[in-house]
C-alpha positions as CSV (number, residue, x, y, z in Angstrom):
1,X,-6.7,10.8,-9.6
2,X,-3.2,12.0,-9.6
3,X,-1.6,8.5,-9.9
4,X,-0.7,7.3,-13.4
5,X,-2.4,4.2,-14.9
6,X,-0.4,1.1,-13.7
7,X,0.4,2.5,-10.3
8,X,-0.3,0.5,-7.0
9,X,-2.9,2.5,-5.3
10,X,-4.4,0.3,-2.7
11,X,-3.6,-2.8,-0.7
12,X,-6.1,-5.3,1.0
13,X,-5.7,-8.1,3.4
14,X,-8.4,-10.8,2.8
15,X,-8.5,-12.6,6.0
16,X,-10.5,-15.0,8.2
17,X,-10.1,-13.3,11.3
18,X,-10.0,-9.5,11.2
19,X,-9.8,-9.0,15.0
20,X,-6.7,-11.2,15.0
21,X,-5.3,-9.2,12.1
22,X,-5.7,-6.0,13.9
23,X,-4.0,-7.1,16.9
24,X,-1.1,-8.6,14.9
25,X,-0.4,-5.8,12.6
26,X,-0.9,-3.3,15.3
27,X,1.9,-5.0,17.2
28,X,4.2,-5.5,14.1
29,X,3.7,-2.6,11.9
30,X,2.0,0.0,14.2
31,X,-1.2,0.2,12.2
32,X,-4.6,0.8,13.8
33,X,-7.5,-1.4,12.3
34,X,-10.9,-0.6,13.8
35,X,-14.1,-2.3,13.6
36,X,-16.3,-3.0,10.6
37,X,-17.3,0.0,8.4
38,X,-21.0,0.4,8.9
39,X,-21.3,1.9,5.3
40,X,-19.6,-1.0,3.6
41,X,-21.8,-2.2,0.8
42,X,-23.8,-5.5,1.2
43,X,-23.1,-5.6,4.9
44,X,-19.6,-7.1,4.2
45,X,-17.0,-6.8,7.1
46,X,-14.6,-4.2,5.7
47,X,-12.1,-2.3,7.8
48,X,-9.7,0.6,7.1
49,X,-6.0,0.2,8.1
50,X,-4.9,3.6,9.7
51,X,-1.4,4.8,9.9
52,X,0.0,7.0,12.8
53,X,-0.1,10.0,10.3
54,X,-3.8,9.7,10.0
55,X,-3.8,8.4,6.5
56,X,-5.0,5.1,5.3
57,X,-2.6,2.4,4.5
58,X,-5.1,-0.1,2.8
59,X,-8.3,-2.2,3.9
60,X,-9.2,-5.5,5.6
61,X,-11.9,-7.7,4.1
62,X,-13.2,-10.7,6.2
63,X,-13.5,-13.9,4.2
64,X,-16.9,-15.4,4.4
65,X,-18.1,-19.0,3.7
66,X,-19.7,-17.9,0.3
67,X,-16.2,-16.9,-0.9
68,X,-15.4,-20.5,-1.6
69,X,-12.6,-21.2,0.8
70,X,-10.3,-18.3,-0.2
71,X,-7.1,-18.4,1.9
72,X,-6.0,-15.4,3.8
73,X,-4.0,-13.2,1.5
74,X,-2.8,-9.8,0.7
75,X,-3.8,-8.3,-2.8
76,X,-2.7,-5.2,-4.4
77,X,-4.8,-2.8,-6.7
78,X,-3.5,-1.5,-9.8
79,X,-4.8,1.8,-11.2
80,X,-6.5,1.5,-14.6
81,X,-8.0,4.3,-16.7
82,X,-10.9,2.0,-17.7
83,X,-11.6,-1.1,-15.6
84,X,-13.9,-2.6,-18.1
85,X,-11.6,-2.3,-21.0
86,X,-8.7,-3.5,-18.9
87,X,-10.5,-6.5,-17.5
88,X,-11.7,-7.5,-20.9
89,X,-8.1,-7.2,-22.3
90,X,-6.6,-9.2,-19.5
91,X,-9.2,-12.0,-20.0
92,X,-8.4,-12.0,-23.9
93,X,-4.7,-12.4,-22.9
94,X,-5.1,-15.4,-20.9
95,X,-6.0,-14.0,-17.5
96,X,-9.1,-15.0,-15.4
97,X,-11.8,-12.7,-14.0
98,X,-12.7,-13.7,-10.4
99,X,-14.9,-10.6,-10.0
100,X,-16.4,-8.8,-12.9
101,X,-16.2,-4.9,-12.9
102,X,-18.5,-3.4,-10.1
103,X,-19.0,0.0,-8.7
104,X,-18.1,0.5,-5.1
105,X,-19.8,3.6,-3.7
106,X,-17.5,6.3,-2.7
107,X,-14.3,4.4,-3.9
108,X,-14.6,3.7,-7.5
109,X,-14.9,0.9,-10.2
110,X,-12.9,-2.3,-9.4
111,X,-12.5,-5.9,-10.7
112,X,-10.5,-8.9,-9.4
113,X,-8.4,-10.7,-12.0
114,X,-5.3,-12.9,-12.4
115,X,-2.6,-12.8,-14.7
116,X,-2.1,-15.8,-17.1
117,X,-0.2,-17.6,-14.5
118,X,-3.2,-17.4,-12.0
119,X,-1.8,-14.8,-9.8
120,X,-4.6,-12.5,-8.4
121,X,-4.8,-8.8,-8.1
122,X,-7.4,-6.0,-8.3
123,X,-7.8,-3.4,-11.1
124,X,-9.4,-0.1,-10.0
125,X,-10.4,3.1,-11.4
126,X,-10.8,5.3,-8.3
127,X,-13.2,8.1,-7.6
128,X,-11.4,10.9,-5.9
129,X,-13.4,13.0,-3.4
130,X,-15.1,16.0,-5.1
131,X,-13.2,18.5,-3.1
132,X,-9.8,16.8,-4.0
133,X,-10.0,15.6,-7.6
134,X,-6.2,15.4,-8.0
135,X,-5.8,13.3,-4.9
136,X,-2.7,11.0,-5.0
137,X,-2.6,7.5,-3.3
138,X,0.3,7.3,-1.1
139,X,-0.1,3.6,0.2
140,X,3.2,2.9,-1.8
141,X,6.0,4.9,-0.8
142,X,9.6,3.5,-0.8
143,X,11.7,3.7,2.5
144,X,8.5,5.0,4.5
145,X,7.4,3.2,7.7
146,X,3.8,1.8,7.7
147,X,3.6,1.8,3.9
148,X,4.4,-0.6,1.2
149,X,8.0,-0.1,0.2
150,X,8.4,-2.8,-2.3
151,X,6.1,-5.1,-4.5
152,X,7.7,-8.4,-5.6
153,X,6.3,-11.0,-8.0
154,X,7.4,-14.6,-8.0
155,X,6.2,-16.1,-11.1
156,X,6.5,-19.7,-12.8
157,X,7.0,-17.8,-16.3
158,X,9.2,-14.8,-16.1
159,X,9.1,-13.8,-19.8
160,X,5.4,-14.3,-20.0
161,X,4.7,-12.2,-16.8
162,X,7.1,-9.3,-18.0
163,X,5.2,-9.3,-21.4
164,X,1.8,-9.3,-19.5
165,X,2.5,-6.5,-17.0
166,X,4.5,-4.4,-19.6
167,X,1.5,-4.4,-22.0
168,X,-1.4,-3.8,-19.6
169,X,0.2,-1.7,-17.1
170,X,3.3,-0.2,-18.6
171,X,5.7,-1.9,-16.2
172,X,9.3,-1.7,-17.5
173,X,12.1,-4.1,-16.7
174,X,15.5,-2.3,-17.2
175,X,17.9,-3.9,-14.9
176,X,18.7,-7.2,-13.4
177,X,20.8,-8.4,-10.6
178,X,22.5,-11.9,-10.5
179,X,21.8,-14.1,-7.6
180,X,24.0,-16.9,-8.7
181,X,22.3,-20.3,-8.6
182,X,18.9,-18.6,-7.8
183,X,18.9,-17.0,-11.2
184,X,18.4,-13.3,-11.9
185,X,16.4,-10.7,-9.9
186,X,14.6,-8.2,-12.2
187,X,13.6,-4.8,-11.2
188,X,10.2,-3.3,-11.9
189,X,10.0,0.4,-13.0
190,X,6.9,2.3,-13.7
191,X,6.5,6.1,-14.5
192,X,10.0,6.7,-13.2
193,X,9.5,5.0,-9.9
194,X,11.0,1.6,-9.0
195,X,8.1,-0.4,-7.9
196,X,9.8,-3.7,-6.6
197,X,11.2,-6.8,-8.2
198,X,10.4,-9.9,-10.3
199,X,11.8,-13.4,-10.0
200,X,11.3,-16.8,-11.7
201,X,10.1,-19.5,-9.4
202,X,13.0,-22.0,-9.1
203,X,11.3,-24.9,-7.3
204,X,7.8,-26.2,-8.0
205,X,7.2,-26.1,-4.3
206,X,7.9,-22.3,-4.0
207,X,4.8,-20.3,-3.8
208,X,4.0,-17.8,-6.5
209,X,2.2,-14.5,-6.3
210,X,2.7,-10.8,-5.3
211,X,4.5,-10.4,-1.9
212,X,4.3,-6.9,-0.2
213,X,7.1,-5.4,1.8
214,X,6.0,-3.0,4.6
215,X,8.2,-0.5,5.9
216,X,9.2,-0.6,9.7
217,X,11.7,1.4,11.8
218,X,13.4,-1.7,13.0
219,X,13.4,-5.3,11.2
220,X,14.7,-6.9,14.4
221,X,11.8,-5.5,16.5
222,X,9.3,-6.4,14.0
223,X,10.7,-10.1,13.8
224,X,10.3,-10.3,17.6
225,X,6.7,-8.9,17.4
226,X,5.9,-11.4,14.6
227,X,6.9,-14.3,16.8
228,X,5.4,-13.0,19.9
229,X,1.9,-12.3,18.3
230,X,1.4,-15.7,16.5
231,X,3.0,-15.2,13.2
232,X,5.8,-17.2,11.7
233,X,9.1,-16.1,10.3
234,X,9.8,-17.8,6.9
235,X,13.2,-16.2,6.1
236,X,15.5,-13.5,7.6
237,X,16.5,-11.1,9.0
238,X,18.6,-10.7,5.8
239,X,20.4,-7.8,4.4
240,X,19.6,-6.7,0.9
241,X,21.8,-4.5,-1.4
242,X,20.1,-1.4,-0.3
243,X,21.8,-1.9,3.2
244,X,18.2,-2.4,4.6
245,X,17.2,-5.8,6.2
246,X,14.1,-8.0,5.3
247,X,12.1,-10.6,6.9
248,X,9.5,-12.6,5.1
249,X,6.6,-14.0,7.3
250,X,3.2,-15.3,7.6
251,X,0.5,-13.8,9.8
252,X,-1.6,-15.9,12.3
253,X,-4.1,-16.8,9.6
254,X,-1.6,-17.7,7.0
255,X,-1.3,-14.5,4.8
256,X,2.3,-14.1,3.6
257,X,4.1,-10.5,3.8
258,X,7.3,-9.0,4.4
259,X,8.9,-6.2,6.4
260,X,11.9,-4.0,5.4
261,X,13.9,-1.4,7.1
262,X,17.0,-0.9,9.3
263,X,18.3,-3.9,11.0
């Protein structure tokens, strides 16, 4: 696939209520989320997230009772040249393996892991279509509506997280910005692209994990749609140094996400 190893190539919402997610994100982001894919392996309820340009933005997986009470959450997929080797290296480096490497017909080979601080994500070696062997995933694209514009990691151990993601995914941390009493905000670069940011958790009550910012044409309109459709705004609107505004929120089933764009 045309994306380099370490790139974000897919995003997935694990949710207790895919139908509610379809209504909510349709109103807030403008996506179309259809019914279950009849070709999903094992009869799982997996749905594709469609953008208005006809391309996918990610997927939705229904949480079932046999998943052990997993909360609704967004997860990113990081491209690996060899899922098995990367998964083994992550485990040896103090991470956990939630789902061992497995093949997903028509998609590729994946595993679900955590970093040493317990933050989950997927690792994937995708299988591109035979007719397009150099296909490039475009689910991450800065300043573009209906795609992830920014990937932000809040971690309880900033130095350890930088070492881990630098070692296994070639993330680079070339620049920081002071936030005063809140500490420094670090930027994540990869293969010449600014992927997002990384920050140290300042309060034990503060959630840790990856937060994904979806591009919208109007943050004000998105905020109104969040509140009108059963979501809850946690922070914002708040202007960031790019001149854009952000809102951090949770959807009706409790999955955290953010939106970014013009005020």
